[in-house]
VEXFIPA-670488 format. One record per residue (C-alpha): residue number from 0; x, y, z. Coordinates in steps of 0.5 Angstrom, whole numbers. Layout:
// residues N
R   num      px      py      pz
R   NUM       X       Y       Z
...
This chain:
// residues 483
R   num      px      py      pz
R     0     -21     -79     215
R     1     -25     -85     209
R     2     -27     -84     204
R     3     -34     -86     206
R     4     -34     -83     212
R     5     -32     -76     209
R     6     -40     -77     205
R     7     -43     -79     210
R     8     -41     -73     214
R     9     -43     -69     207
R    10     -50     -71     208
R    11     -51     -70     215
R    12     -48     -62     213
R    13     -53     -62     207
R    14     -59     -66     209
R    15     -59     -71     202
R    16     -57     -77     202
R    17     -50     -79     198
R    18     -54     -82     192
R    19     -55     -74     191
R    20     -49     -74     188
R    21     -50     -78     181
R    22     -56     -73     179
R    23     -63     -76     184
R    24     -63     -69     188
R    25     -60     -63     184
R    26     -59     -58     189
R    27     -56     -63     194
R    28     -52     -65     190
R    29     -49     -58     188
R    30     -47     -57     195
R    31     -44     -63     195
R    32     -40     -61     190
R    33     -38     -55     193
R    34     -36     -58     199
R    35     -32     -64     194
R    36     -29     -57     191
R    37     -26     -54     198
R    38     -22     -59     200
R    39     -15     -59     199
R    40     -15     -67     198
R    41     -16     -70     190
R    42     -24     -73     189
R    43     -27     -77     185
R    44     -32     -80     184
R    45     -35     -85     178
R    46     -42     -88     176
R    47     -43     -97     177
R    48     -39     -98     170
R    49     -33     -94     172
R    50     -34     -87     168
R    51     -33     -81     172
R    52     -37     -76     174
R    53     -34     -72     178
R    54     -27     -69     181
R    55     -25     -64     184
R    56     -20     -58     182
R    57     -14     -62     186
R    58     -15     -68     183
R    59     -14     -64     176
R    60      -8     -61     179
R    61      -5     -66     181
R    62      -7     -71     174
R    63      -4     -65     169
R    64     -11     -65     167
R    65     -19     -66     166
R    66     -22     -71     165
R    67     -29     -71     159
R    68     -34     -72     165
R    69     -38     -79     163
R    70     -34     -82     158
R    71     -26     -82     162
R    72     -26     -88     166
R    73     -22     -90     173
R    74     -19     -85     173
R    75     -17     -79     171
R    76      -9     -80     170
R    77      -6     -80     163
R    78      -1     -86     165
R    79      -1     -90     171
R    80       5     -95     175
R    81       5     -98     181
R    82      11     -96     184
R    83      16    -101     181
R    84      15     -97     175
R    85      10    -103     172
R    86       5    -100     167
R    87      -1    -100     171
R    88      -8    -100     165
R    89     -14     -97     168
R    90     -18    -102     168
R    91     -14    -105     174
R    92     -14     -99     178
R    93     -15     -99     185
R    94     -22     -96     183
R    95     -24    -101     178
R    96     -22    -106     183
R    97     -26    -104     188
R    98     -32    -103     183
R    99     -31    -110     181
R   100     -31    -113     187
R   101     -36    -108     190
R   102     -32    -107     196
R   103     -27    -101     199
R   104     -21    -102     196
R   105     -16     -97     201
R   106      -9     -95     202
R   107      -6     -98     195
R   108       0     -95     191
R   109       0     -93     186
R   110       4     -87     181
R   111       0     -81     176
R   112       5     -79     170
R   113       3     -73     167
R   114       2     -71     161
R   115       9     -67     161
R   116      12     -73     164
R   117      13     -72     171
R   118      10     -77     176
R   119       6     -77     183
R   120       7     -81     187
R   121       0     -83     191
R   122      -4     -87     195
R   123     -12     -89     192
R   124     -19     -90     197
R   125     -23     -91     193
R   126     -29     -94     195
R   127     -37     -97     192
R   128     -42     -93     194
R   129     -49     -97     194
R   130     -57     -94     195
R   131     -63     -97     199
R   132     -64    -103     196
R   133     -57    -104     196
R   134     -55    -103     188
R   135     -48    -100     187
R   136     -50     -93     184
R   137     -42     -92     183
R   138     -36     -89     187
R   139     -32     -84     192
R   140     -24     -84     191
R   141     -19     -80     195
R   142     -13     -79     192
R   143      -6     -78     198
R   144      -1     -75     194
R   145       6     -78     196
R   146      11     -73     193
R   147      13     -70     199
R   148      14     -77     203
R   149      18     -81     197
R   150      22     -75     196
R   151      25     -74     204
R   152      24     -82     204
R   153      30     -82     198
R   154      33     -77     202
R   155      33     -81     207
R   156      35     -88     203
R   157      41     -83     201
R   158      43     -81     207
R   159      43     -87     211
R   160      48     -89     205
R   161      53     -84     206
R   162      52     -87     213
R   163      53     -93     210
R   164      59     -93     206
R   165      63     -88     211
R   166      71     -91     212
R   167      69     -87     219
R   168      64     -91     225
R   169      58     -87     226
R   170      53     -90     230
R   171      48     -86     235
R   172      46     -88     242
R   173      39     -86     247
R   174      41     -81     253
R   175      42     -87     258
R   176      47     -88     252
R   177      45     -95     250
R   178      48     -95     241
R   179      41     -96     238
R   180      46     -95     230
R   181      52     -98     227
R   182      56     -97     221
R   183      60    -100     218
R   184      66     -97     219
R   185      64     -97     226
R   186      64    -105     224
R   187      71    -104     222
R   188      74     -99     227
R   189      70    -103     233
R   190      71    -110     232
R   191      65    -111     233
R   192      57    -112     229
R   193      52    -108     228
R   194      48    -114     232
R   195      53    -113     237
R   196      53    -107     238
R   197      46    -105     238
R   198      43    -105     244
R   199      48    -106     249
R   200      52     -98     253
R   201      58     -94     250
R   202      61     -96     256
R   203      63    -102     252
R   204      67     -98     248
R   205      71     -94     254
R   206      77     -96     257
R   207      77     -97     265
R   208      81     -90     267
R   209      77     -87     261
R   210      70     -88     265
R   211      69     -81     267
R   212      67     -78     260
R   213      61     -80     258
R   214      57     -78     264
R   215      61     -72     262
R   216      59     -72     255
R   217      52     -74     256
R   218      51     -68     261
R   219      53     -63     255
R   220      49     -67     250
R   221      43     -66     255
R   222      45     -59     254
R   223      45     -58     247
R   224      51     -58     247
R   225      55     -60     240
R   226      63     -62     241
R   227      69     -63     236
R   228      75     -67     236
R   229      74     -69     242
R   230      81     -74     242
R   231      80     -80     245
R   232      82     -87     248
R   233      77     -93     245
R   234      77    -101     246
R   235      77    -106     241
R   236      73    -111     242
R   237      80    -115     241
R   238      82    -110     247
R   239      86    -107     244
R   240      85     -99     244
R   241      86     -95     239
R   242      86     -87     237
R   243      80     -83     236
R   244      78     -76     234
R   245      70     -76     237
R   246      66     -70     234
R   247      58     -72     238
R   248      51     -68     237
R   249      45     -68     240
R   250      39     -72     236
R   251      34     -67     236
R   252      26     -70     235
R   253      20     -66     232
R   254      20     -62     238
R   255      26     -60     238
R   256      27     -64     245
R   257      35     -68     245
R   258      33     -76     245
R   259      39     -79     243
R   260      46     -77     241
R   261      50     -78     234
R   262      58     -80     233
R   263      62     -79     228
R   264      69     -83     230
R   265      74     -82     227
R   266      81     -87     227
R   267      88     -82     228
R   268      93     -87     228
R   269      95     -85     222
R   270      96     -78     224
R   271      99     -79     230
R   272     103     -83     227
R   273     105     -78     220
R   274     107     -73     226
R   275     111     -77     229
R   276     115     -79     223
R   277     115     -71     223
R   278     117     -70     229
R   279     123     -75     228
R   280     125     -71     221
R   281     127     -65     224
R   282     130     -67     230
R   283     134     -72     224
R   284     135     -66     219
R   285     137     -62     226
R   286     141     -67     227
R   287     145     -66     220
R   288     145     -59     220
R   289     148     -58     226
R   290     153     -66     222
R   291     155     -62     217
R   292     157     -54     219
R   293     161     -58     224
R   294     165     -62     218
R   295     164     -55     215
R   296     168     -53     220
R   297     173     -58     221
R   298     174     -59     214
R   299     176     -51     213
R   300     180     -52     219
R   301     184     -57     217
R   302     184     -54     208
R   303     187     -48     212
R   304     193     -51     215
R   305     196     -55     209
R   306     192     -49     204
R   307     198     -44     202
R   308     193     -38     198
R   309     186     -37     199
R   310     185     -39     192
R   311     187     -47     195
R   312     184     -46     200
R   313     178     -44     196
R   314     179     -51     191
R   315     180     -56     197
R   316     176     -53     200
R   317     170     -54     196
R   318     172     -61     192
R   319     172     -64     199
R   320     164     -61     200
R   321     163     -63     194
R   322     166     -71     195
R   323     162     -71     203
R   324     155     -68     198
R   325     156     -73     193
R   326     157     -79     199
R   327     151     -76     202
R   328     148     -77     198
R   329     147     -85     198
R   330     145     -85     205
R   331     139     -82     202
R   332     133     -87     202
R   333     129     -89     195
R   334     123     -89     199
R   335     117     -83     202
R   336     117     -87     208
R   337     120     -83     213
R   338     121     -87     219
R   339     128     -90     215
R   340     132     -84     214
R   341     137     -84     220
R   342     137     -93     218
R   343     140     -91     211
R   344     146     -93     210
R   345     150     -95     204
R   346     155    -100     203
R   347     163     -99     202
R   348     164    -100     195
R   349     158     -96     193
R   350     163     -90     196
R   351     169     -93     194
R   352     166     -92     186
R   353     163     -85     187
R   354     168     -82     191
R   355     173     -85     185
R   356     168     -84     179
R   357     171     -78     178
R   358     178     -80     176
R   359     176     -86     174
R   360     176     -88     166
R   361     168     -87     163
R   362     171     -88     156
R   363     169     -93     152
R   364     175     -98     151
R   365     178     -95     156
R   366     181     -99     162
R   367     179     -98     169
R   368     183     -93     174
R   369     180     -95     180
R   370     178    -102     181
R   371     175    -105     187
R   372     175    -112     190
R   373     175    -117     197
R   374     170    -115     202
R   375     164    -110     202
R   376     160    -108     209
R   377     155    -103     210
R   378     157     -96     211
R   379     153     -91     215
R   380     152     -86     220
R   381     159     -81     222
R   382     162     -87     218
R   383     160     -83     212
R   384     163     -77     213
R   385     170     -80     215
R   386     170     -85     211
R   387     168     -79     204
R   388     173     -75     206
R   389     178     -80     207
R   390     178     -83     201
R   391     177     -77     198
R   392     183     -74     200
R   393     187     -82     197
R   394     184     -80     190
R   395     187     -73     190
R   396     194     -75     193
R   397     193     -79     186
R   398     191     -75     182
R   399     196     -70     184
R   400     202     -74     185
R   401     201     -81     185
R   402     198     -86     181
R   403     191     -82     178
R   404     196     -77     175
R   405     198     -81     169
R   406     194     -84     165
R   407     197     -90     165
R   408     196     -90     173
R   409     191     -95     177
R   410     189     -95     183
R   411     188    -102     187
R   412     183    -103     193
R   413     182    -110     197
R   414     178    -111     203
R   415     177    -115     207
R   416     175    -117     214
R   417     179    -119     220
R   418     176    -121     226
R   419     173    -115     229
R   420     176    -111     225
R   421     175    -109     217
R   422     181    -108     214
R   423     182    -103     206
R   424     188    -103     203
R   425     189     -98     197
R   426     195     -99     192
R   427     198     -95     187
R   428     201     -97     181
R   429     204     -95     174
R   430     205     -88     177
R   431     212     -84     177
R   432     217     -86     182
R   433     216     -83     190
R   434     222     -82     192
R   435     221     -78     197
R   436     216     -79     204
R   437     209     -75     204
R   438     208     -75     211
R   439     207     -69     214
R   440     201     -64     217
R   441     197     -64     211
R   442     190     -66     211
R   443     189     -73     210
R   444     194     -75     216
R   445     192     -69     220
R   446     184     -73     218
R   447     187     -80     221
R   448     190     -76     227
R   449     183     -73     228
R   450     178     -77     225
R   451     180     -84     225
R   452     183     -86     231
R   453     176     -83     235
R   454     171     -84     231
R   455     172     -91     228
R   456     177     -94     233
R   457     183     -94     226
R   458     189     -93     225
R   459     192     -91     218
R   460     198     -95     216
R   461     202     -91     210
R   462     209     -94     206
R   463     211     -90     200
R   464     214     -95     195
R   465     218     -95     189
R   466     212     -97     184
R   467     207     -92     189
R   468     203     -90     194
R   469     201     -97     199
R   470     196     -93     205
R   471     192     -99     210
R   472     186     -97     213
R   473     184    -102     220
R   474     177    -100     223
R   475     173    -103     228
R   476     167    -106     224
R   477     162    -104     230
R   478     164     -96     228
R   479     162     -97     220
R   480     155     -98     221
R   481     152     -97     229
R   482     146     -99     230
């Protein structure tokens, strides 16, 4: 209802003309004021020059002050602003313009600031009043407090910003499955822009073999059900398929009737990949643990054949397992990528250096006692275990009986490729003179017979020369780092 129509209704109620508001009919004026005072909306009147002649309690509450009648002009608020925060002089406010232009100036928005600093956005509906001769006698203004609307608008804008900036795809559809909103997350996930998606059926995202899902989802939404974390597959604009988790909620109007559905779709590709990696890691751990138990059992069994006392057995087993631990440390990836763990390999030269490190010189000026030359090669899988144990046995025997048992002794290790075979030659020099052949049932011999030939397709040849032991180890190249 406009301000003028309000006063026309007031006139009918009290039986007095509108100009009673300005003192010409005191009895009618009091009746009109009582009616205006009872109204919940802020209302005030001015004379023809803009001086306030009346205001109700709702107006005073909105302004936060009680202006002085006959002196305050155009509006009773302490300060005024345009919606964009520019100061609004009182003589340029909607009421002042209505009086100046002698016409209604309805629906303009402004902001009133109270003395305590709070601000109230409002709409103004100033309407000039004229007497029977057409003379301007004043104006009436009704103000509509927009605080609730501003709060709602701010909340809606905040919600819209959250939706728009979300990494998840958020869209809405009506009960026919037609897309009515589409955020940037949906653009990124499905490849369609908002212009391409809005107005189209959501079925364009559903693979042909899953078209039965949408009728079921819409049926549940019509019943008011919510669908949480429904995992399915959808199709992108480029035709590729993507695994997603869907949350679907009904959209209701003010009467509570379901009018559509909102969908949040989350890409679960990385989660699925992480799950696959976790399963792969578990399988790998299971495989490695079983292998370690098998190797440990073999080490104990073979060591027992050459040990004379429990102490010798314990020492031999401990040293051999430590050698395996150092060798396997080389195969642990430095990256967090679980997928690369089963393919991780080291090089033969690195493995040799690691196994021989406890026996090599590490003091300043002390010559190296283990020299490695020639071709290098990747080594992985079970070949790491076999080579680590073999090299450990070579080094242990050299430290007990051969070149590494004396300070001036050394070992020369050369590697070269010969067609499909890889050959490692171990030559000791500078050690004590060897006067007997030691090739019986020791661990190294048993290991060579049991492992090198069966797992690596190779053989070991030992030559006990007076100047030192010489070992020739020949293996198949494709056994060193199986794919």
